[in-house]
C-alpha positions in Angstrom: 128.4 27.4 149.5 129.9 28.8 146.2 126.6 29.1 144.2 123.5 30.7 145.9 121.2 29.8 143.0 118.9 31.8 140.9 117.6 34.4 143.4 120.8 35.1 145.1 120.1 39.0 144.9 116.5 40.3 145.2 117.1 43.2 142.8 118.4 40.9 140.0 115.8 38.4 140.3 113.2 37.3 142.8 110.4 34.5 142.3 107.5 36.8 142.9 108.6 39.3 140.3 109.5 36.6 137.8 105.9 35.1 138.1 104.7 38.7 137.4 106.9 39.1 134.5 105.8 35.7 133.0 102.1 36.6 133.3 102.6 39.9 131.5 104.6 38.0 128.8 101.7 35.6 128.6 98.8 38.2 128.4 100.9 40.2 125.4 101.9 36.8 123.7 105.7 37.7 124.1 108.6 35.4 124.7 109.8 37.5 127.9 108.6 40.1 130.2 110.3 42.8 132.2 108.8 44.4 135.3 109.9 48.0 136.3 109.2 50.4 139.1 107.2 52.6 136.7 105.8 53.0 133.2 108.5 55.8 132.6 111.3 53.5 134.0 110.1 50.8 131.6 110.1 53.2 128.6 113.4 54.9 129.4 115.3 51.6 130.1 113.9 50.2 126.7 115.0 53.2 124.8 118.5 52.7 126.0 118.5 49.9 123.2 119.5 52.8 121.0 122.8 54.4 120.5 124.4 58.0 119.8 123.6 58.6 116.3 120.5 56.8 116.0 117.2 58.4 114.9 113.6 57.6 116.1 110.4 58.3 114.7 107.7 58.8 117.2 104.1 59.7 117.0 103.4 63.5 117.3 101.1 63.3 120.3 102.8 60.7 122.4 102.5 60.8 126.2 104.0 63.7 127.7 106.5 61.9 129.9 107.8 60.1 126.8 107.9 63.2 124.9 109.9 65.0 127.8 112.4 62.1 128.2 113.3 62.0 124.4 113.7 65.8 124.0 115.3 66.7 127.4 117.3 63.3 128.2 118.0 61.2 125.2 118.6 64.2 122.8 121.7 65.0 125.1 122.9 61.4 124.3 122.9 61.9 120.6 119.7 60.1 119.9 117.6 62.3 117.5 113.8 62.2 117.5 111.3 63.1 114.8 107.6 63.4 115.8 105.3 62.5 113.0 101.4 62.3 112.6 101.4 58.2 112.4 97.9 58.0 111.3 99.2 57.8 107.7 101.6 55.2 107.0 103.3 57.5 104.1 104.0 60.1 106.8 106.1 57.4 108.7 107.7 56.1 105.5 108.8 59.9 104.6 110.2 60.2 107.9 112.6 57.3 107.7 116.2 58.1 107.2 119.4 56.0 106.8 119.9 56.2 110.8 116.6 55.5 111.6 116.3 52.6 114.2 113.2 52.9 116.3 109.4 53.5 115.5 107.7 54.5 118.7 103.8 54.5 118.7 100.9 54.8 120.8 97.2 53.8 119.4 95.0 55.3 120.5 97.5 58.1 121.5 97.6 60.1 124.5 95.9 62.6 124.7 94.2 63.0 121.3 93.4 59.4 120.8 94.6 59.0 117.3 95.0 55.7 115.7 97.8 54.1 113.9 97.5 50.8 111.6 99.9 49.0 114.1 100.3 45.8 111.5 101.2 48.2 108.4 103.5 50.3 110.5 105.2 47.2 111.7 105.6 45.9 108.4 106.9 48.9 107.0 109.6 49.1 109.9 110.5 45.4 109.7 111.4 45.7 105.9 113.9 48.4 106.8 115.3 46.7 109.9 113.5 49.3 112.4 112.4 48.1 115.7 108.8 49.0 116.5 107.8 49.9 119.9 104.1 50.4 121.1 103.1 52.0 124.3 99.9 49.7 124.9 98.8 51.5 128.2 95.3 52.8 127.1 94.1 49.4 125.5 95.9 46.7 127.5 96.4 43.2 126.0 92.7 42.6 126.4 91.9 44.7 123.7 95.1 44.8 121.7 98.2 42.7 121.3 100.8 44.5 119.3 103.4 41.8 119.2 100.5 39.5 117.3 100.4 42.5 114.7 104.2 42.2 114.1 105.5 45.0 116.5 108.7 44.1 118.4 108.3 45.3 122.0 105.3 46.4 123.8 105.3 48.8 126.9 103.0 49.5 129.6 102.3 52.0 132.6 101.1 49.2 135.0 99.9 51.8 137.4 96.9 52.7 135.1 94.2 50.7 133.1 96.4 47.2 133.6 96.4 47.7 137.2 92.7 48.7 137.9 93.0 49.1 141.6 95.4 52.1 141.6 97.3 50.4 144.6 100.5 49.8 142.5 103.1 51.7 140.9 104.8 49.7 138.1 105.7 49.5 134.4 106.3 46.6 131.9 108.1 45.8 128.8 107.3 42.8 126.8 109.5 41.5 123.8 108.4 39.3 120.7 112.0 38.1 120.3 115.0 38.4 122.4 115.9 41.9 121.8 116.1 42.9 125.4 118.5 41.4 127.9 117.7 41.5 131.6 119.3 44.1 133.6 119.6 44.5 137.5 119.5 48.1 137.7 117.7 51.1 135.8 114.7 51.2 138.3 113.8 47.6 137.1 113.0 47.0 140.7 109.3 46.6 141.8 109.3 44.9 145.2 107.9 41.6 145.9 104.9 43.1 147.6 104.1 45.1 144.8 104.5 42.2 142.4 102.3 40.0 144.5 99.4 42.9 144.4 99.6 43.1 140.7 99.6 39.1 140.2 96.5 39.1 142.9 94.5 41.6 140.6 95.1 39.6 137.6 94.1 36.1 139.1 
């Protein structure tokens, strides 16, 4: 047999994880979902869209794990971050540079529960060719769908509110258009069993 079909290697594709990814994409009204081994795996892998020399604007009280990976890891890769009070669109606009490529938001933010105007921020970013990423862990797609508001990528720690049962460790990224391409590594490997547990909790 020269061709083993779509599911020739479990880490690159398996039908149970694909069903999970299709489900989170539907919940967020996205075109494609990606499941990861944890929320931070989803965030870190998505941040690899950016290149050395790129600049990111990030809400100032972003989740601690995101803050640490940006300041300890991605700073060493030549990706610069400016932390801004994104409750004001004028603050976001003032932070934009010629090399700004990404706007990373949480609303409500973790831990101070600050609110950002996602539609306004996404419009501002889109006009300047900047990708808008939103960590939607707190709200879940039940209460908020950032892609519907013009944002480009939505991220989740699926371990928390989206899970509900505290029985699965996972993360998600969902894209509005084909910004991201599938990858076989980078901790994008929730097991078939974990995927099945998560799907069971949503159905």
